[in-house]
N, C-alpha and C positions, 0 to 999 in steps of 0.2 A: 690756791696753791703757790708757794711762796719758794722763789728761784733766785740764786744769785746774780745778779747783776753787773757787780764789780767786784772785781780781786784789787786789792792795792798795798804796796808795801813802801816804806821810809825807810832806804837802809841806813843813812845817817840820820840819826835822830834830829828833829826839827827842820831838816831840809826838803828839798821838793820829794812829791812821791813817783812812784811809776806804777801804771795800770798793767795788771796781769790778765791772761783766758786760763791761765793754770795756774796754781800754786801748790809747792810742795810743804807741807807741815813737819816742824821739827820741834823738839820737846819744849821750847821756848818762842815758839810763836811760827808766822808764815817763815819760810827760806828767806836769809838777807834782811828781813826786817828789824830796824833797829840795831843791829849789831856792831855799827859804828856810833860814835860819839865825839862831838866838839867840845874841849874842857877850857876854862881858863888857867891863867898861871898857879891858881890853888887847888886844881883838878876840880874841880865843880863843874859840872855840865851847863853849856850853852844852851841857849833856846831863843825862839823868835820872841816869846815875852819880854826880853832885853835885848834882843839883838833883830829888828823886825827883818834887817837886811838879809838874812839866812834865809828867808824865802826865795830869792832873787838866785839861788842856787841849786838850781835842778839836777835831776838823775836821770840817768840810762843804765839801764841793766846789760852790760855783754858777758859772753860766752866765758869769760875768765876775769873780768874786774867791773869795778864800778867805773863810769864817766861822770865827772861831777863837772857842769858849765856854767860860768858866772855869767849872768844875761845881760847885766851892765856894758860889758866890755866883750865878751864870747870867746873868752879865755876858756881853757878846759884843763880839767887832771884827770889821769888814769890813776885808779887805786884798786890794785891786785887784791883778788880773794885772800890770800897768804900775805899778811903784814911783812915788810921787808926788816923790822927790827924783832929781837927778841924780849926787850926791856918790859918788866911787869912792873905796874904803879897802881896804887888804891884811887881809884877815881870815886866821887861825892854825886850822884843822883838823888834827888829831896831826902832823905832821911837816911838813906842806904847808902855804904859805902863798899864796892866790891871792886873786886881785881883786873885791869886792864891790860892790855898789850899796845904799847906804843907801833906806830904803823910804817911812819917812816919820816924822816927831816923834810923831805921836800914838800911833802903832803901837809907839816905844821909849817912851813914858808911860806907856800900857796894860801893856807886859809888866813895865816896872821896879816898876811897883805890885803885878802879882801875884805876880813873883817876891820882893820887898823886895830887891832890889840892881840896880843900874845895868844896866839892858838894851839890847840895839840888835836890832833885826832888819834883816837884811841880805838881798840877793835875788841869784843868782849871775846875772850877766845872759851871753847869747848867745856872747859876744865873749872872755869868760874858758874856757879849756880846760885841766882840772885831769887830768892823765895818771894811769892806773890804775898799780898798781906794774910795773915794768918787767921785775920778776922773774918774773911769772908771766902778764903779756900782752905781746901785740905792740906795736909803736909804732901810734898813731893812736886806741887808745882811748881815752876818758875816762869821767870820772863826775861827779856832782853834789856835793852835799855829803855824800852818804853815807859810810861810815867808809874805804870804798878803792874799791868796784867798781859797776857800773849795776845790778846787782838779784842777788836773793839767791832760791833755790830751795830748797822744804822739801817732802817727801811727806808726805802725811794719816797714812800707815802707819808714819813714824818718830816722830811724835807717839803715834799709838796705842801703839805698843810704850814710850816713854817711860811714858806715863800707867798703864799696866799694870804698870810699875813703883814707882809713887806713890803716896802714901796717900790724896793729893787732887790728882786729875786738873788740869791747867791747860789754858787754851784757846791756840792757836796764837799770840795776839796777845804772848804772851811772849819769842817770836821775831823778828817784824818781819819778816816774809817779804814779798817782792814777789808769787813765784808760789807756790801751794799746787797740789798735784797729787792726783790719786785714783789709786788700781792702784798695781801692783808691790809689791815688797818694803820691809820698813823700811829706811831708808838707802839707796835704788836710787839717790839723788840722788848719793851720794858718788862714784859711778864715773862719772856721766854727763860724757863729753869734747864731742863734736860732738852735739848735737842741732837738731831744726827745730820751730817751731810755725808753722804758718798761714803758711809759708815763709820765715819769717826763721830764719836761723841764730843758734846761739848756741852760747857754748863754757863749759863748766866749767873755771875758772882755779885754784879754791883753794878747800879746806874752811872753813867759817867758826868762827872762835874765838870762845869767847860767853864774856861779860861778866858782871857784877853785874846789869845791866839787866833779864835773865833773871829776877831771883829779886824782882821789883817789882811787885807786884801793880796791874795797869794802871785800876784802877777805883778803889780804895782808896789806894795805895801804900806797902800792908803791905809788909814785907821778910820774907825767912825761907831757909833755906839750899837750898831747893829751886829749880827743878830741878839746880842745880850740884852739889848733893852728889853726888846718884843719877848723874847725867853721866859724874861723873868717876869711876865704878865701871867705866865700859865704854865711855866716849868719849874718854879722856883719849889722848895723842898728845903724849911729850914732857912740856911743861908747858902745854900747850893741851887745853881741851876743845871739840872740836867738833860742830857741830851745824846741816846745812843747805851747802849749796853757793852761792859766788858765781859769777856769770855774766857774760861780756862779750859783747857785741856792738856793730858801728857800722851797722846799716842799720835803716831807718823801716821800719815795718808798725802792724799793730793785733794784739792777741789777746784771746780773746774766752773767758770761763768757758764752760768744754765742748770749749774747743779740745783736740785731740790733739795730745800728745808724740812726735814721733819720735826716738826712740835711734839716732844711726847711727853712733857708735862709744864704745867705753868705754876708760877711764884704764886704764893698766897701769903706772904709776910708785907707787913704794912710797908716795910722802907721802899718798894718795889710800885707802890701807888701811887702814882702821880696825876695831878689834875690835868688833864688836856683839852680843855675849853674855854676859852673867853669871846669875848666880843671881837670880831675883826675888823 
């Protein structure tokens, strides 16, 4: 039996995550997940790939606001769920350009000071519909400021298998999943096609290609070659190193830690088949 063991959201893209016991689903992912994003002076998104210190900006979810704390100096900032500004602008995230809303001058100044470069905080309003990749999803699916899809799922058994191959075990936060489940075999998420959780239908659409963000310690920003070095030995397909699967869904509902995951169908396409064995 497969059951949810973790639910995580990352309200501001590339900043620290927040663990939940219950998560509301929206048309573009878990509620509050990646609805905010930091941009540079060219309105392009910022991430830990270029600014590892973003990992030191930790998040808390309050009743009506986000709280961001910079662990280096202990200072914090409150961000109301409703932006204080109404200005709209086009922002760039990977190959997409979409409309975002400025949040506040205070937030821009605070993040600029912490990152040491001109930075603005933007919010994705409900009116902005950013389509998921049409090569892998049917029309109608949308995403927040996540890289491409509404959610990411990883099995705890997959991380356990990886850690058995590493000299130093890594936490799940290196991979930033929304849904973690217990039970099943390592990498069983690879083949999930149609799953149902608490009455909500979800669809596995694409295995997740991993980048250098997985090599950044989320508490210290120290970088290493792992886990990509080890994953490349047995989770490489073409030029991509794969770990976890992206999900699409377009129905509302509620997920809870402990909910059962019912697998209704499995993928049979070759692109979902990844060798999962190597010499440990």
